[in-house]
C-alpha positions in Angstrom: 5.4 11.0 -10.2 2.3 9.1 -11.1 -1.0 11.0 -11.5 -3.5 11.5 -8.6 -6.5 10.8 -10.8 -5.6 7.2 -11.5 -6.9 4.5 -9.2 -4.0 2.1 -8.2 -4.3 -1.6 -7.4 -1.2 -2.7 -5.6 -0.1 -6.3 -5.3 2.5 -7.4 -2.6 5.8 -8.7 -4.0 7.5 -11.3 -1.8 10.3 -13.8 -2.6 7.9 -16.5 -3.8 6.1 -14.2 -6.2 9.2 -12.7 -7.6 11.0 -16.0 -8.0 8.0 -17.6 -9.7 7.6 -14.9 -12.4 11.3 -14.6 -13.0 11.5 -18.4 -13.6 8.3 -18.8 -15.7 6.5 -16.0 -17.5 3.6 -18.4 -17.9 3.2 -18.9 -14.1 -0.3 -18.0 -12.9 0.9 -15.3 -10.6 2.4 -13.5 -13.7 -1.2 -12.6 -14.7 -1.8 -11.1 -11.2 1.4 -9.1 -11.6 0.2 -7.7 -14.9 -3.3 -6.9 -13.5 -1.7 -4.6 -10.8 -1.1 -0.9 -11.6 1.2 -0.7 -8.6 3.4 -3.2 -6.7 4.5 -3.0 -3.1 8.0 -4.6 -2.7 8.1 -6.1 0.7 11.8 -5.7 1.4 11.4 -7.1 4.9 10.6 -10.5 3.4 13.8 -10.6 1.4 17.4 -11.1 2.5 19.0 -7.7 3.1 21.8 -8.5 0.6 19.2 -8.6 -2.2 17.5 -5.2 -1.4 19.5 -2.9 -3.6 18.6 -4.9 -6.7 15.0 -5.6 -6.0 13.5 -2.5 -7.7 15.3 -3.4 -10.9 14.2 -7.0 -10.8 10.6 -6.0 -10.3 10.8 -3.3 -13.0 12.1 -6.0 -15.5 9.0 -8.2 -15.0 6.5 -5.4 -14.5 7.7 -2.2 -16.2 4.2 -0.8 -16.2 3.7 -0.7 -12.4 4.3 2.0 -9.9 6.5 0.7 -7.1 6.1 1.2 -3.4 9.1 0.1 -1.3 8.3 -1.1 2.2 10.3 -2.3 5.2 7.4 -3.3 7.4 8.1 -3.6 11.1 6.8 -6.6 13.0 4.4 -4.5 15.0 2.9 -3.3 11.8 2.4 -6.7 10.3 5.8 -7.3 8.8 8.8 -9.4 9.7 11.5 -6.8 10.3 12.2 -6.8 14.1 10.8 -3.7 15.9 14.1 -3.3 17.8 15.9 -2.9 14.5 13.9 0.1 13.4 16.9 2.4 13.8 18.8 0.3 11.3 16.4 1.1 8.5 17.9 4.5 7.6 21.2 3.1 6.2 19.2 0.4 4.5 16.9 3.0 2.8 20.0 4.8 1.7 21.4 1.7 0.1 18.1 1.3 -1.8 18.1 4.9 -3.0 21.7 4.6 -4.2 20.8 1.6 -6.5 20.5 2.0 -10.3 16.7 1.7 -10.1 14.6 2.8 -7.1 10.9 2.6 -6.1 8.6 5.5 -6.9 7.5 5.6 -3.3 8.8 4.5 0.1 6.4 3.5 2.9 7.3 4.9 6.3 5.2 4.2 9.4 3.7 7.1 11.3 5.4 6.3 14.5 8.8 6.6 12.7 8.2 10.1 11.5 11.4 11.1 13.2 13.1 9.6 10.2 11.1 11.5 7.7 13.2 14.7 7.2 16.5 12.8 6.6 14.8 10.1 4.5 13.0 12.6 2.3 16.1 14.6 1.6 17.7 11.5 0.1 14.5 10.3 -1.6 13.9 13.6 -3.3 17.2 13.4 -5.2 15.9 10.2 -6.8 12.3 11.4 -7.5 10.9 9.1 -4.8 7.9 10.2 -2.7 7.2 9.2 0.9 4.0 7.4 1.8 3.3 7.6 5.6 1.3 4.7 6.8 -0.6 3.6 9.9 -1.7 0.1 10.7 -4.2 -0.5 13.5 -4.9 -4.2 14.0 -7.4 -3.7 16.9 -9.8 -0.8 15.8 -10.5 2.1 13.5 -9.2 5.3 15.0 -11.7 8.0 16.1 -12.5 10.9 13.8 -10.2 13.2 15.8 -7.4 10.6 15.7 -7.8 10.4 11.9 -7.7 14.2 11.5 -4.6 14.3 13.7 -2.9 11.7 11.5 -3.6 13.6 8.3 -2.3 16.8 9.8 0.9 15.1 11.1 1.5 13.8 7.6 0.8 17.2 5.9 2.9 19.0 8.5 6.1 17.1 7.5 5.3 17.5 3.9 4.8 13.9 2.9 2.9 13.4 -0.4 1.3 10.1 0.5 -0.9 8.7 3.3 -2.2 5.2 4.0 -4.2 3.8 6.9 -5.4 0.2 7.3 -7.5 -0.4 10.4 -9.5 -3.3 11.8 -13.2 -3.0 11.5 -15.2 -4.5 14.4 -18.6 -3.0 13.5 -20.3 -2.2 10.2 -20.2 1.5 11.0 -16.5 1.5 11.7 -15.8 2.0 7.9 -18.0 5.1 7.9 -15.2 7.0 9.7 -12.7 5.9 7.0 -15.1 7.0 4.2 -15.5 10.4 5.9 -11.7 10.6 6.2 -11.4 9.9 2.4 -13.8 12.6 1.6 -12.2 15.2 3.8 -8.5 14.5 3.1 -8.1 12.4 0.0 -7.5 15.3 -2.3 -4.7 16.6 -0.1 -2.3 13.8 -1.1 -1.0 12.4 -4.3 -1.3 8.9 -3.0 -4.1 8.1 -0.5 -5.4 4.9 0.9 -7.9 4.4 3.8 -9.6 1.1 4.2 -10.7 -1.4 6.8 -9.2 -4.8 7.6 -11.0 -8.0 8.5 -14.2 -9.4 6.9 -16.1 -6.2 7.7 -13.5 -4.1 5.9 -13.6 -6.0 2.6 -16.1 -3.7 0.9 -14.1 -0.7 2.0 -11.1 -1.9 -0.1 -13.2 -1.0 -3.1 -15.7 1.6 -1.9 -12.9 3.8 -0.5 -11.9 4.5 -4.1 -15.4 6.0 -4.6 -15.0 8.2 -1.6 -11.7 9.9 -2.4 -8.9 7.3 -2.1 -6.8 6.3 -5.1 -4.8 3.4 -3.7 -6.0 -0.1 -2.6 -4.4 -3.5 -2.3 -4.9 -7.1 -3.4 -3.2 -10.4 -2.7 -1.0 -12.4 -5.0 -0.3 -16.0 -4.2 -1.1 -15.8 -0.5 -3.3 -13.8 1.8 -0.9 -11.3 3.6 -3.4 -9.3 5.7 -6.8 -9.8 7.3 -9.6 -9.3 4.7 -7.2 -8.9 1.8 -8.9 -9.9 -1.5 -7.2 -11.7 -4.4 -5.9 -9.5 -7.2 -8.1 -10.9 -10.0 -11.2 -10.1 -8.0 -10.0 -6.7 -7.1 -9.0 -6.0 -10.7 -12.5 -6.8 -11.9 -14.0 -4.7 -9.2 -11.9 -1.7 -10.3 -13.0 -2.2 -13.9 -16.6 -2.1 -12.7 -16.0 0.8 -10.2 -17.9 3.4 -12.2 -21.0 1.1 -12.3 -21.1 0.6 -8.5 -23.6 2.9 -6.9 -23.7 1.5 -3.4 -21.7 -0.6 -0.9 -24.3 -3.3 -1.2 -23.6 -3.7 -4.9 -19.9 -4.2 -4.1 -20.7 -6.6 -1.3 -22.8 -8.6 -3.7 -20.1 -8.6 -6.3 -17.4 -9.8 -3.8 -19.7 -12.5 -2.5 -20.0 -13.9 -6.0 -16.3 -13.8 -6.9 
């Protein structure tokens, strides 16, 4: 498993990104790929018949990157139909039976009923489970965030991610407090805001205790997502940033 101390910048791999870099190693998106220390394979964007081979294909073009495998449901910002959620278990199994597998699998919090079975299979391949929550309307209350962390810890998952829409400047404060209180409890931890008001949190959360954040390659895939080159430069300068204002100024100029 990859180390907790490292800060990970994850890019999203969809069919367009993967096809581009496989066809041309000089393609501009190839530089984005190399700048990412982690890659989230968005299985829901690919034809199901291709799923078992995707980890190997991504490993070939980016052997340096930690992989997170995701089958994102429509209600959580993906394209996999919500009504087909029950179909994901055999699909996960097919991924984990492949020659190469992701280092992590992303499972939504409201699908924790799948955790025990999925984890038994994943453990045999050395794959961890990242439990995620996506809230496109608001940042949860402090109590809701605590309950989320306790639910994830209760089942024994080693990773936690929350992405929530910021409607007010102070919304991100709850996420920063969440990072400080629970970031060290998980091997992989992300907690940041979506939307324009959440942009700074995608960097500053790493100063508060998170060790995973995301950037866009090729196209913007989530509200407030920042392009990988800008995020990569921000992570390089992370030790120099002493305030959120400095990060906001940096992002405004890039």
